[in-house]
LORODREN-871244 format. One line per 5 residues: number of its first residue (from 1); their letters; for each residue x, y, z of N, C-alpha, C, CB. Coordinates in nm, 4 decimals. Glycine has a CB too. Layout:
NUM> a> X/Y/Z/X/Y/Z/X/Y/Z/X/Y/Z ~ ...
***
This chain:
1> maega> 3.0700/-5.2561/-1.3564/2.9677/-5.2310/-1.4561/2.9855/-5.0928/-1.5194/2.8291/-5.2434/-1.3935 ~ 3.0064/-4.9897/-1.4362/3.0227/-4.8543/-1.4876/3.1499/-4.8431/-1.5711/3.0257/-4.7533/-1.3723 ~ 3.2549/-4.9143/-1.5296/3.3802/-4.9109/-1.6032/3.3616/-4.9656/-1.7445/3.4878/-4.9906/-1.5289 ~ 3.2882/-5.0755/-1.7575/3.2600/-5.1338/-1.8890/3.1785/-5.0396/-1.9751/3.1864/-5.2662/-1.8740 ~ 3.0817/-4.9719/-1.9153/2.9990/-4.8764/-1.9894/3.0834/-4.7591/-2.0377/2.8826/-4.8258/-1.9020
6> ardag> 3.1769/-4.7134/-1.9524/3.2650/-4.6033/-1.9916/3.3560/-4.6461/-2.1068/3.3496/-4.5561/-1.8711 ~ 3.4086/-4.7680/-2.0987/3.4933/-4.8203/-2.2062/3.4131/-4.8278/-2.3354/3.5499/-4.9601/-2.1692 ~ 3.2891/-4.8804/-2.3263/3.2032/-4.8900/-2.4445/3.1720/-4.7521/-2.5010/3.0730/-4.9633/-2.4101 ~ 3.1476/-4.6544/-2.4137/3.1199/-4.5175/-2.4598/3.2407/-4.4623/-2.5344/3.0836/-4.4252/-2.3404 ~ 3.3591/-4.4912/-2.4855/3.4810/-4.4477/-2.5540/3.4961/-4.5152/-2.6892/3.6034/-4.4765/-2.4681
11> eiaes> 3.4638/-4.6428/-2.6953/3.4715/-4.7157/-2.8222/3.3662/-4.6655/-2.9202/3.4540/-4.8666/-2.7988 ~ 3.2468/-4.6344/-2.8698/3.1417/-4.5792/-2.9565/3.1879/-4.4453/-3.0131/3.0075/-4.5623/-2.8783 ~ 3.2462/-4.3608/-2.9277/3.2967/-4.2306/-2.9729/3.4062/-4.2493/-3.0782/3.3511/-4.1487/-2.8530 ~ 3.4944/-4.3452/-3.0555/3.6020/-4.3711/-3.1515/3.5453/-4.4238/-3.2840/3.7032/-4.4721/-3.0929 ~ 3.4448/-4.5105/-3.2769/3.3838/-4.5618/-3.4008/3.3155/-4.4484/-3.4778/3.2812/-4.6741/-3.3689
16> lrkma> 3.2585/-4.3511/-3.4062/3.1977/-4.2353/-3.4731/3.3059/-4.1467/-3.5363/3.1127/-4.1530/-3.3726 ~ 3.4224/-4.1350/-3.4722/3.5336/-4.0611/-3.5327/3.5784/-4.1295/-3.6622/3.6525/-4.0503/-3.4335 ~ 3.5810/-4.2616/-3.6599/3.6185/-4.3364/-3.7814/3.5121/-4.3170/-3.8903/3.6361/-4.4886/-3.7493 ~ 3.3861/-4.3115/-3.8495/3.2786/-4.2862/-3.9468/3.2961/-4.1481/-4.0087/3.1389/-4.2978/-3.8795 ~ 3.3291/-4.0490/-3.9276/3.3500/-3.9130/-3.9789/3.4638/-3.9120/-4.0806/3.3806/-3.8148/-3.8630
21> kmvnn> 3.5705/-3.9848/-4.0511/3.6836/-3.9930/-4.1441/3.6391/-4.0601/-4.2743/3.8021/-4.0712/-4.0803 ~ 3.5600/-4.1655/-4.2622/3.5112/-4.2363/-4.3798/3.4244/-4.1438/-4.4672/3.4311/-4.3612/-4.3373 ~ 3.3342/-4.0696/-4.4034/3.2467/-3.9769/-4.4764/3.3307/-3.8671/-4.5417/3.1401/-3.9145/-4.3812 ~ 3.4291/-3.8150/-4.4695/3.5176/-3.7121/-4.5262/3.5950/-3.7650/-4.6460/3.6154/-3.6614/-4.4198 ~ 3.6455/-3.8866/-4.6359/3.7206/-3.9466/-4.7464/3.6327/-3.9675/-4.8688/3.7816/-4.0796/-4.7031
26> lsara> 3.5097/-4.0129/-4.8475/3.4170/-4.0295/-4.9600/3.3860/-3.8936/-5.0231/3.2860/-4.0986/-4.9134 ~ 3.3568/-3.7949/-4.9392/3.3221/-3.6603/-4.9878/3.4343/-3.5965/-5.0672/3.2859/-3.5705/-4.8715 ~ 3.5573/-3.6282/-5.0311/3.6731/-3.5659/-5.0954/3.6937/-3.6130/-5.2385/3.7974/-3.5939/-5.0152 ~ 3.6342/-3.7243/-5.2737/3.6507/-3.7771/-5.4096/3.5801/-3.6849/-5.5103/3.5943/-3.9226/-5.4196 ~ 3.6463/-3.6588/-5.6213/3.5935/-3.5652/-5.7216/3.4552/-3.6068/-5.7721/3.6901/-3.5549/-5.8395
31> dcepf> 3.4353/-3.7360/-5.7928/3.3073/-3.7801/-5.8490/3.1957/-3.7888/-5.7446/3.3247/-3.9148/-5.9152 ~ 3.2251/-3.7486/-5.6221/3.1257/-3.7509/-5.5144/3.0495/-3.6182/-5.5044/3.1939/-3.7820/-5.3808 ~ 3.0829/-3.5221/-5.5884/3.0240/-3.3885/-5.5834/2.8703/-3.3895/-5.5748/3.0669/-3.3106/-5.7051 ~ 2.7990/-3.4749/-5.6492/2.6520/-3.4716/-5.6411/2.5953/-3.5097/-5.5039/2.5947/-3.5640/-5.7443 ~ 2.6777/-3.5698/-5.4192/2.6297/-3.6198/-5.2903/2.6714/-3.5318/-5.1720/2.6806/-3.7603/-5.2686
36> repvd> 2.7459/-3.4250/-5.1982/2.8022/-3.3436/-5.0895/2.7012/-3.2526/-5.0212/2.9139/-3.2602/-5.1424 ~ 2.6020/-3.2063/-5.0932/2.5019/-3.1139/-5.0391/2.3632/-3.1596/-5.0821/2.5288/-2.9679/-5.0867 ~ 2.2594/-3.1081/-5.0163/2.1230/-3.1496/-5.0543/2.0960/-3.1241/-5.2028/2.0187/-3.0748/-4.9688 ~ 2.0167/-3.2112/-5.2622/1.9764/-3.1936/-5.4016/1.8953/-3.0641/-5.4104/1.8932/-3.3174/-5.4540 ~ 1.9395/-2.9724/-5.4950/1.8669/-2.8465/-5.5160/1.7620/-2.8706/-5.6239/1.9646/-2.7289/-5.5567
41> wkale> 1.6582/-2.9418/-5.5843/1.5589/-2.9880/-5.6813/1.4835/-2.8734/-5.7482/1.4605/-3.0801/-5.6135 ~ 1.4694/-2.7609/-5.6807/1.4019/-2.6459/-5.7430/1.4887/-2.5883/-5.8545/1.3703/-2.5364/-5.6373 ~ 1.6160/-2.5631/-5.8252/1.7065/-2.5076/-5.9262/1.7236/-2.6031/-6.0436/1.8428/-2.4762/-5.8644 ~ 1.7230/-2.7323/-6.0152/1.7381/-2.8336/-6.1196/1.6054/-2.8664/-6.1883/1.7979/-2.9603/-6.0606 ~ 1.4984/-2.8033/-6.1393/1.3631/-2.8248/-6.1926/1.3222/-2.9718/-6.1863/1.3549/-2.7753/-6.3371
46> lydyp> 1.3554/-3.0351/-6.0750/1.3174/-3.1746/-6.0501/1.1971/-3.1742/-5.9558/1.4376/-3.2575/-5.9889 ~ 1.0858/-3.1225/-6.0043/0.9702/-3.0979/-5.9173/0.9076/-3.2255/-5.8609/0.8656/-3.0213/-5.9933 ~ 0.9381/-3.3394/-5.9204/0.8869/-3.4657/-5.8659/0.9783/-3.5225/-5.7567/0.8707/-3.5684/-5.9782 ~ 1.0972/-3.4633/-5.7395/1.1947/-3.5177/-5.6434/1.1378/-3.5327/-5.5019/1.3173/-3.4282/-5.6388 ~ 1.0759/-3.4279/-5.4447/1.0243/-3.4455/-5.3081/0.9035/-3.5392/-5.2991/0.9866/-3.3113/-5.2511
51> kiikk> 0.8412/-3.5674/-5.4116/0.7298/-3.6631/-5.4124/0.7817/-3.8064/-5.4103/0.6402/-3.6411/-5.5361 ~ 0.8994/-3.8258/-5.4706/0.9589/-3.9599/-5.4801/1.0506/-3.9881/-5.3611/1.0378/-3.9744/-5.6118 ~ 1.1278/-3.8872/-5.3221/1.2242/-3.9018/-5.2124/1.1648/-3.8392/-5.0868/1.3618/-3.8355/-5.2480 ~ 1.1247/-3.9227/-4.9937/1.0542/-3.8763/-4.8740/1.1483/-3.8227/-4.7663/0.9716/-3.9888/-4.8167 ~ 1.2686/-3.8792/-4.7560/1.3662/-3.8321/-4.6568/1.4971/-3.8024/-4.7297/1.3879/-3.9385/-4.5421
56> mmdlg> 1.5196/-3.6756/-4.7566/1.6401/-3.6361/-4.8290/1.7611/-3.6427/-4.7359/1.6246/-3.4937/-4.8879 ~ 1.8742/-3.6809/-4.7936/1.9964/-3.6913/-4.7147/2.1155/-3.6711/-4.8071/2.0051/-3.8287/-4.6414 ~ 2.2229/-3.6137/-4.7535/2.3454/-3.5895/-4.8293/2.4639/-3.5981/-4.7335/2.3413/-3.4504/-4.9015 ~ 2.5824/-3.6103/-4.7895/2.7018/-3.6273/-4.7064/2.7343/-3.5030/-4.6247/2.8205/-3.6631/-4.7930 ~ 2.7047/-3.3844/-4.6769/2.7277/-3.2613/-4.6010/2.6441/-3.2566/-4.4747/2.6974/-3.1400/-4.6869
61> tikrk> 2.5182/-3.2963/-4.4864/2.4299/-3.3024/-4.3692/2.4823/-3.4049/-4.2689/2.2850/-3.3378/-4.4115 ~ 2.5279/-3.5181/-4.3182/2.5832/-3.6225/-4.2305/2.7073/-3.5692/-4.1581/2.6187/-3.7507/-4.3125 ~ 2.7950/-3.4999/-4.2311/2.9152/-3.4432/-4.1677/2.8763/-3.3452/-4.0577/3.0042/-3.3724/-4.2727 ~ 2.7781/-3.2597/-4.0843/2.7348/-3.1631/-3.9829/2.6743/-3.2344/-3.8616/2.6325/-3.0646/-4.0429 ~ 2.5964/-3.3405/-3.8853/2.5391/-3.4158/-3.7736/2.6485/-3.4845/-3.6919/2.4384/-3.5200/-3.8253
66> ldkgk> 2.7506/-3.5363/-3.7587/2.8642/-3.5968/-3.6881/2.9361/-3.4914/-3.6048/2.9626/-3.6627/-3.7881 ~ 2.9616/-3.3748/-3.6642/3.0317/-3.2668/-3.5929/2.9552/-3.2212/-3.4691/3.0540/-3.1477/-3.6862 ~ 2.8234/-3.2251/-3.4751/2.7398/-3.1789/-3.3637/2.7032/-3.2909/-3.2666/2.6132/-3.1156/-3.4172 ~ 2.7552/-3.4120/-3.2910/2.7284/-3.5234/-3.2009/2.5843/-3.5722/-3.2038/2.7637/-3.4842/-3.0621 ~ 2.5213/-3.5653/-3.3190/2.3794/-3.6014/-3.3314/2.3559/-3.7516/-3.3453/2.3194/-3.5308/-3.4503
71> ysdaa> 2.4598/-3.8278/-3.3743/2.4442/-3.9726/-3.3887/2.4797/-4.0413/-3.2571/2.5330/-4.0267/-3.5042 ~ 2.3964/-4.1362/-3.2167/2.4244/-4.2096/-3.0927/2.5242/-4.3223/-3.1152/2.2952/-4.2661/-3.0343 ~ 2.5367/-4.3685/-3.2392/2.6324/-4.4741/-3.2711/2.6596/-4.4757/-3.4213/2.5799/-4.6120/-3.2239 ~ 2.7583/-4.5543/-3.4614/2.7997/-4.5602/-3.6018/2.6918/-4.6202/-3.6911/2.9276/-4.6410/-3.6150 ~ 2.6119/-4.7117/-3.6378/2.5059/-4.7729/-3.7183/2.4020/-4.6694/-3.7595/2.4385/-4.8869/-3.6407
76> ecadd> 2.3700/-4.5777/-3.6695/2.2739/-4.4722/-3.7012/2.3283/-4.3830/-3.8135/2.2425/-4.3874/-3.5750 ~ 2.4547/-4.3499/-3.8068/2.5195/-4.2720/-3.9109/2.5217/-4.3497/-4.0431/2.6622/-4.2342/-3.8683 ~ 2.5545/-4.4770/-4.0359/2.5581/-4.5612/-4.1558/2.4213/-4.5650/-4.2239/2.6032/-4.7039/-4.1197 ~ 2.3149/-4.5649/-4.1458/2.1803/-4.5632/-4.2043/2.1598/-4.4390/-4.2900/2.0734/-4.5692/-4.0940 ~ 2.2089/-4.3238/-4.2424/2.1963/-4.2010/-4.3211/2.2834/-4.2068/-4.4468/2.2348/-4.0788/-4.2360
81> vrlvw> 2.4043/-4.2622/-4.4355/2.4905/-4.2749/-4.5532/2.4219/-4.3645/-4.6564/2.6304/-4.3326/-4.5142 ~ 2.3659/-4.4743/-4.6095/2.2947/-4.5648/-4.7017/2.1774/-4.4950/-4.7687/2.2449/-4.6893/-4.6269 ~ 2.1130/-4.4059/-4.6949/1.9992/-4.3316/-4.7499/2.0421/-4.2429/-4.8665/1.9334/-4.2462/-4.6407 ~ 2.1619/-4.1868/-4.8605/2.2135/-4.1054/-4.9715/2.2142/-4.1880/-5.0998/2.3567/-4.0527/-4.9400 ~ 2.2723/-4.3078/-5.0915/2.2831/-4.3937/-5.2112/2.1455/-4.4449/-5.2523/2.3788/-4.5135/-5.1848
86> kncmt> 2.0642/-4.4828/-5.1540/1.9300/-4.5344/-5.1844/1.8464/-4.4290/-5.2565/1.8587/-4.5792/-5.0551 ~ 1.8516/-4.3054/-5.2076/1.7768/-4.1976/-5.2724/1.8226/-4.1785/-5.4165/1.7928/-4.0665/-5.1941 ~ 1.9531/-4.1813/-5.4366/2.0087/-4.1656/-5.5707/1.9568/-4.2752/-5.6636/2.1624/-4.1681/-5.5659 ~ 1.9600/-4.3978/-5.6151/1.9183/-4.5105/-5.6996/1.7659/-4.5184/-5.7129/1.9722/-4.6421/-5.6422 ~ 1.6931/-4.4619/-5.6182/1.5473/-4.4592/-5.6283/1.5031/-4.3561/-5.7320/1.4839/-4.4279/-5.4910
91> ynadg> 1.5649/-4.2395/-5.7290/1.5216/-4.1311/-5.8172/1.5711/-4.1493/-5.9609/1.5703/-3.9979/-5.7629 ~ 1.6928/-4.1954/-5.9772/1.7533/-4.2060/-6.1105/1.7290/-4.3436/-6.1714/1.9038/-4.1779/-6.1033 ~ 1.7168/-4.3462/-6.3025/1.6867/-4.4712/-6.3739/1.8020/-4.5702/-6.3601/1.6586/-4.4430/-6.5231 ~ 1.7648/-4.6963/-6.3407/1.8621/-4.8047/-6.3354/1.9471/-4.7992/-6.4622/1.7914/-4.9437/-6.3206 ~ 2.0772/-4.8003/-6.4461/2.1665/-4.7966/-6.5611/2.2144/-4.6564/-6.5971/2.0983/-4.8570/-6.6789
96> sdfyr> 2.1496/-4.5528/-6.5424/2.1933/-4.4156/-6.5700/2.3266/-4.3898/-6.5000/2.0859/-4.3124/-6.5235 ~ 2.3949/-4.2836/-6.5412/2.5240/-4.2502/-6.4804/2.5104/-4.2263/-6.3308/2.5842/-4.1267/-6.5473 ~ 2.4064/-4.1522/-6.2901/2.3871/-4.1238/-6.1481/2.3547/-4.2516/-6.0708/2.2751/-4.0205/-6.1289 ~ 2.2715/-4.3372/-6.1270/2.2378/-4.4641/-6.0611/2.3652/-4.5457/-6.0395/2.1343/-4.5453/-6.1455 ~ 2.4454/-4.5581/-6.1442/2.5688/-4.6375/-6.1339/2.6663/-4.5761/-6.0336/2.6362/-4.6495/-6.2715
101> lgesy> 2.6719/-4.4426/-6.0284/2.7585/-4.3759/-5.9318/2.7117/-4.4052/-5.7885/2.7607/-4.2236/-5.9579 ~ 2.5821/-4.3944/-5.7646/2.5270/-4.4259/-5.6328/2.5514/-4.5710/-5.5946/2.3781/-4.3963/-5.6296 ~ 2.5341/-4.6589/-5.6892/2.5571/-4.8019/-5.6660/2.7039/-4.8290/-5.6325/2.5151/-4.8839/-5.7895 ~ 2.7931/-4.7632/-5.7052/2.9368/-4.7795/-5.6819/2.9746/-4.7299/-5.5419/3.0179/-4.7033/-5.7894 ~ 2.9228/-4.6128/-5.5047/2.9520/-4.5597/-5.3712/2.8904/-4.6463/-5.2623/2.9009/-4.4163/-5.3586
106> skrfe> 2.7754/-4.7021/-5.2887/2.7115/-4.7907/-5.1915/2.8010/-4.9118/-5.1631/2.5729/-4.8368/-5.2431 ~ 2.8505/-4.9737/-5.2680/2.9377/-5.0908/-5.2523/3.0671/-5.0528/-5.1804/2.9699/-5.1532/-5.3898 ~ 3.1244/-4.9392/-5.2191/3.2485/-4.8918/-5.1570/3.2264/-4.8662/-5.0068/3.2987/-4.7620/-5.2275 ~ 3.1145/-4.7990/-4.9758/3.0846/-4.7697/-4.8368/3.0646/-4.8977/-4.7563/2.9609/-4.6817/-4.8270 ~ 2.9869/-4.9916/-4.8083/2.9586/-5.1154/-4.7340/3.0862/-5.1931/-4.7045/2.8611/-5.2039/-4.8125
111> arfqk> 3.1788/-5.1955/-4.7983/3.3063/-5.2650/-4.7749/3.3837/-5.1968/-4.6619/3.3920/-5.2680/-4.9047 ~ 3.3865/-5.0643/-4.6629/3.4583/-4.9911/-4.5574/3.3871/-5.0020/-4.4236/3.4737/-4.8439/-4.5956 ~ 3.2553/-4.9964/-4.4261/3.1784/-5.0061/-4.3019/3.1951/-5.1444/-4.2394/3.0293/-4.9770/-4.3281 ~ 3.2022/-5.2484/-4.3216/3.2219/-5.3833/-4.2687/3.3547/-5.3932/-4.1951/3.2160/-5.4871/-4.3816 ~ 3.4563/-5.3245/-4.2445/3.5865/-5.3230/-4.1751/3.5727/-5.2572/-4.0377/3.6934/-5.2479/-4.2599
116> lvdaf> 3.4893/-5.1545/-4.0292/3.4641/-5.0877/-3.9014/3.3921/-5.1824/-3.8049/3.3806/-4.9592/-3.9229 ~ 3.2930/-5.2548/-3.8562/3.2205/-5.3526/-3.7742/3.3166/-5.4605/-3.7263/3.1031/-5.4159/-3.8540 ~ 3.4013/-5.5071/-3.8168/3.4992/-5.6107/-3.7801/3.5957/-5.5602/-3.6727/3.5782/-5.6562/-3.9044 ~ 3.6351/-5.4341/-3.6813/3.7326/-5.3777/-3.5873/3.6717/-5.3529/-3.4495/3.7892/-5.2474/-3.6426 ~ 3.5485/-5.3041/-3.4442/3.4886/-5.2642/-3.3172/3.3878/-5.3643/-3.2619/3.4220/-5.1321/-3.3334
121> gegvi> 3.3323/-5.4475/-3.3472/3.2287/-5.5407/-3.3052/3.0906/-5.4772/-3.3205/3.2518/-5.5849/-3.1598 ~ 2.9942/-5.5607/-3.3460/2.8583/-5.5113/-3.3698/2.7997/-5.4406/-3.2502/2.7686/-5.6243/-3.4089 ~ 2.8323/-5.4846/-3.1294/2.7786/-5.4205/-3.0090/2.8172/-5.2742/-2.9995/2.8263/-5.4934/-2.8854 ~ 2.9426/-5.2431/-3.0302/2.9892/-5.1040/-3.0256/2.9275/-5.0245/-3.1400/3.1440/-5.0974/-3.0328 ~ 2.9287/-5.0809/-3.2590/2.8775/-5.0110/-3.3773/2.7296/-4.9771/-3.3590/2.8975/-5.0971/-3.5044
126> cgnnt> 2.6566/-5.0674/-3.2974/2.5119/-5.0460/-3.2756/2.4820/-4.9796/-3.1418/2.4376/-5.1789/-3.2833 ~ 2.5865/-4.9453/-3.0669/2.5684/-4.8740/-2.9414/2.5172/-4.9583/-2.8264/2.4763/-4.7627/-2.9624 ~ 2.5290/-5.0893/-2.8383/2.4841/-5.1770/-2.7299/2.5933/-5.1882/-2.6250/2.4461/-5.3173/-2.7838 ~ 2.5647/-5.1463/-2.5071/2.6625/-5.1541/-2.3976/2.6510/-5.2889/-2.3271/2.6415/-5.0380/-2.2962 ~ 2.6890/-5.3939/-2.4007/2.6810/-5.5283/-2.3416/2.8177/-5.5845/-2.3165/2.6028/-5.6226/-2.4313
***
């Protein structure tokens, strides 16, 4: 039993390393610049931003959380990545450049994340030691 749990823990750690690589690859893209750091809503004079977006998230914060081991599994990390795109599409008008960029990254991320799920299995991705 303990051996299986240790193997699963190793697979969970490896899936989180793959998530970190995925986040780094997305961040490295030139058009990903708006998602790399928290929205500076004060400097941008977007005073309604914190009223509309209740939980702010960005790829830089996700990278720091990955580096510090704050995620228990890849699914938890994926939820934060999805929040980046969701916030973008919630705040920006449907059809706007930012909305379309968030939508494009969302689709790109989901395709890559599905490959991770396929490779490791849902139990590992969700941290279930079964």
